[in-house]
C-alpha positions in Angstrom: 57.7 -19.7 -71.9 60.8 -17.9 -70.6 61.2 -15.8 -73.7 64.4 -14.1 -72.6 65.9 -17.3 -71.4 65.1 -18.9 -74.8 66.6 -16.0 -76.7 69.8 -16.1 -74.6 70.0 -19.8 -75.2 69.6 -19.3 -79.0 72.2 -16.5 -79.0 74.6 -18.7 -77.1 74.2 -21.4 -79.7 74.8 -19.0 -82.5 77.9 -17.6 -80.7 79.3 -21.1 -80.4 78.5 -22.0 -84.0 79.9 -18.8 -85.5 82.7 -18.2 -83.0 81.3 -15.0 -81.6 82.1 -15.4 -77.9 85.6 -13.8 -78.0 86.4 -10.5 -76.3 87.4 -8.9 -79.6 83.9 -9.2 -81.0 82.0 -6.1 -79.8 78.5 -4.7 -80.1 77.9 -1.0 -79.7 74.4 0.5 -78.9 73.2 4.1 -78.9 69.9 6.0 -78.9 69.0 7.7 -82.1 67.4 11.1 -82.5 63.9 11.2 -83.9 65.3 12.5 -87.2 67.9 9.7 -87.4 65.2 7.1 -86.5 62.3 8.0 -88.8 63.4 10.9 -90.9 60.8 13.6 -91.6 57.3 12.1 -91.7 54.5 14.5 -92.4 52.6 13.6 -89.3 54.0 14.5 -85.9 52.0 12.2 -83.6 54.5 9.3 -83.3 55.7 8.5 -79.8 59.3 8.9 -80.8 58.6 12.5 -82.0 56.6 13.3 -78.9 59.5 12.1 -76.7 57.8 9.1 -75.2 60.2 6.6 -76.8 63.6 6.5 -78.5 65.0 4.1 -81.0 68.1 2.2 -79.9 70.5 1.2 -82.6 73.1 -1.6 -82.2 76.0 -2.0 -84.6 77.7 -5.4 -85.1 80.2 -6.1 -87.9 78.7 -3.3 -90.1 75.1 -4.5 -89.5 72.4 -2.5 -87.7 69.6 -3.6 -85.5 67.1 -1.4 -83.7 64.6 -1.5 -80.8 62.1 1.0 -79.4 62.2 1.7 -75.7 61.2 4.3 -73.1 64.5 3.8 -71.3 67.7 4.5 -73.3 71.4 5.0 -73.1 74.7 4.0 -74.6 76.2 0.5 -74.2 79.2 -1.4 -75.5 80.2 -4.9 -74.8 80.7 -8.4 -76.2 78.3 -11.1 -77.3 79.2 -13.0 -74.2 78.1 -10.0 -72.1 74.8 -10.0 -73.8 74.3 -13.7 -73.1 74.9 -13.1 -69.4 73.0 -9.8 -69.2 70.5 -9.2 -66.5 67.3 -8.4 -68.4 65.2 -7.0 -65.5 64.5 -3.5 -66.9 63.6 -1.9 -70.2 67.0 -0.4 -70.8 68.8 -3.6 -70.7 66.1 -5.5 -72.6 66.4 -2.8 -75.3 70.1 -3.2 -75.5 69.8 -6.9 -75.7 67.0 -6.9 -78.3 68.6 -4.3 -80.5 71.9 -6.2 -80.3 70.2 -9.5 -81.1 68.7 -7.9 -84.2 72.1 -6.5 -85.3 73.8 -9.8 -84.8 71.2 -11.8 -86.7 71.3 -9.2 -89.5 75.1 -9.5 -89.6 74.9 -13.3 -89.8 72.3 -13.1 -92.6 69.6 -14.6 -90.4 67.2 -11.7 -90.1 66.0 -8.9 -92.4 64.2 -5.6 -91.9 66.0 -4.6 -88.7 66.1 -0.9 -89.5 63.0 1.3 -89.2 61.4 2.9 -92.3 61.5 6.7 -92.7 59.7 9.7 -94.0 56.5 8.7 -95.8 56.9 5.0 -95.4 55.0 4.6 -92.1 51.9 5.8 -93.8 52.4 3.3 -96.7 53.0 0.6 -94.1 49.6 1.3 -92.5 47.9 1.0 -95.9 49.8 -2.2 -96.7 49.0 -3.7 -93.3 45.2 -3.1 -93.8 45.4 -4.7 -97.3 47.2 -7.7 -96.0 44.6 -8.4 -93.3 41.8 -7.8 -95.7 43.3 -10.5 -98.1 44.1 -13.0 -95.4 41.3 -12.7 -92.8 37.5 -12.7 -92.9 36.4 -9.5 -91.1 38.2 -10.2 -87.7 37.7 -8.1 -84.6 41.3 -6.8 -84.0 42.9 -5.9 -80.8 45.8 -3.6 -81.4 48.5 -3.6 -78.7 50.5 -0.4 -79.0 48.8 2.5 -80.8 50.5 3.1 -84.2 48.5 6.0 -85.7 49.0 5.2 -89.4 48.2 1.5 -89.0 45.2 2.2 -86.9 43.9 4.8 -89.3 44.0 2.3 -92.2 42.6 -0.6 -90.2 39.6 1.2 -88.7 38.2 1.9 -92.2 37.7 -1.9 -92.7 37.7 -3.6 -89.3 36.4 -3.4 -85.8 39.6 -2.4 -83.9 40.2 -2.1 -80.2 43.4 -0.3 -79.0 45.4 -0.8 -75.9 48.3 1.6 -75.2 50.7 2.4 -72.4 51.1 6.2 -73.2 49.2 8.2 -70.6 48.6 10.9 -73.2 46.7 8.3 -75.3 44.7 6.5 -72.7 41.1 7.7 -72.7 41.4 9.5 -76.1 38.8 8.7 -78.7 40.3 8.4 -82.1 38.2 7.6 -85.2 35.3 6.5 -82.9 37.6 4.2 -80.9 38.5 4.8 -77.2 42.1 3.9 -76.5 42.3 2.0 -73.2 45.2 1.4 -70.8 47.2 -1.7 -70.0 45.0 -2.7 -67.1 42.4 -3.7 -69.7 44.7 -5.8 -71.8 43.3 -9.2 -70.8 39.7 -8.0 -71.5 40.5 -6.8 -75.0 42.7 -9.8 -75.8 39.6 -12.0 -75.0 37.5 -9.9 -77.4 40.0 -10.3 -80.3 39.8 -12.7 -83.2 43.2 -11.4 -84.2 45.9 -9.6 -82.2 48.1 -7.0 -83.9 50.9 -6.2 -81.4 53.9 -3.9 -81.5 57.2 -5.7 -81.2 58.1 -3.3 -78.4 56.2 -5.7 -76.1 59.4 -7.7 -76.2 61.2 -4.7 -74.5 58.6 -3.7 -72.1 58.0 -7.3 -70.9 54.3 -7.6 -71.9 54.8 -10.1 -74.7 54.1 -13.0 -72.4 50.5 -11.8 -71.9 49.9 -11.7 -75.6 51.3 -15.1 -76.3 49.4 -16.7 -73.4 46.1 -15.4 -74.9 46.5 -18.1 -77.5 44.9 -16.0 -80.3 46.3 -15.6 -83.9 48.9 -12.8 -83.5 50.9 -10.6 -85.8 53.7 -8.6 -84.4 54.7 -5.4 -86.3 57.8 -3.3 -86.3 61.6 -3.7 -86.3 62.0 -4.4 -82.6 61.0 -8.0 -82.8 62.8 -8.9 -86.0 65.4 -11.2 -84.5 63.2 -12.8 -81.9 60.5 -13.5 -84.5 63.1 -15.3 -86.5 64.4 -17.4 -83.6 61.0 -18.1 -81.9 58.9 -18.6 -85.1 56.6 -15.7 -84.4 54.5 -14.1 -87.1 55.9 -10.6 -87.9 54.9 -8.0 -90.5 57.1 -5.1 -91.3 57.0 -4.6 -95.0 59.0 -1.4 -95.4 61.8 -1.9 -92.8 65.3 -1.8 -94.2 
């Protein structure tokens, strides 16, 4: 599946239906500071606080949409510009994905496009573990993208493998689990009964590997809010705003 081509096609159809293709209809995108993005969580081990990532926020008709990325900057343009945007790098994909989230939020077609703050990431991890315990029978989970609070809750109840792209995390042993790098993605996708993947895979262009694995998959986070709505992907982000 050409995911980005499909998303552009869907956005084009929405633009035609809702009359969004005019030059007067603009989207503005900017990176947020860690404080703006996630407030003041007690823990300081999130990638955004460590400086590995930033949260890009798009504004469209008073609605906000966000996307995590390791490449960030300001952008302003029209919906037409987004439909024709070259999505060959993480910065432009982040602009497109954040904007898509804002547009769908503004149209009332997506919810939970703004990241939770302060103590909510910890509660999110607890709720995620409770959800999987209710809905799945002791699966082996491969987590794509190390989210500390979700992992901390999951490892108490499940066998969890973790794949991450952050060089500072690769090789670390956390809670008895060694975090492995992206070169081992296929190996650990094969081991999984269930894949729990960060929506940021939509920005860093690794989402195709996950979908091709053909395993039950839950995407977490705000980044994939709009794409999950348009493509029918299973997304969990209970405390997003």
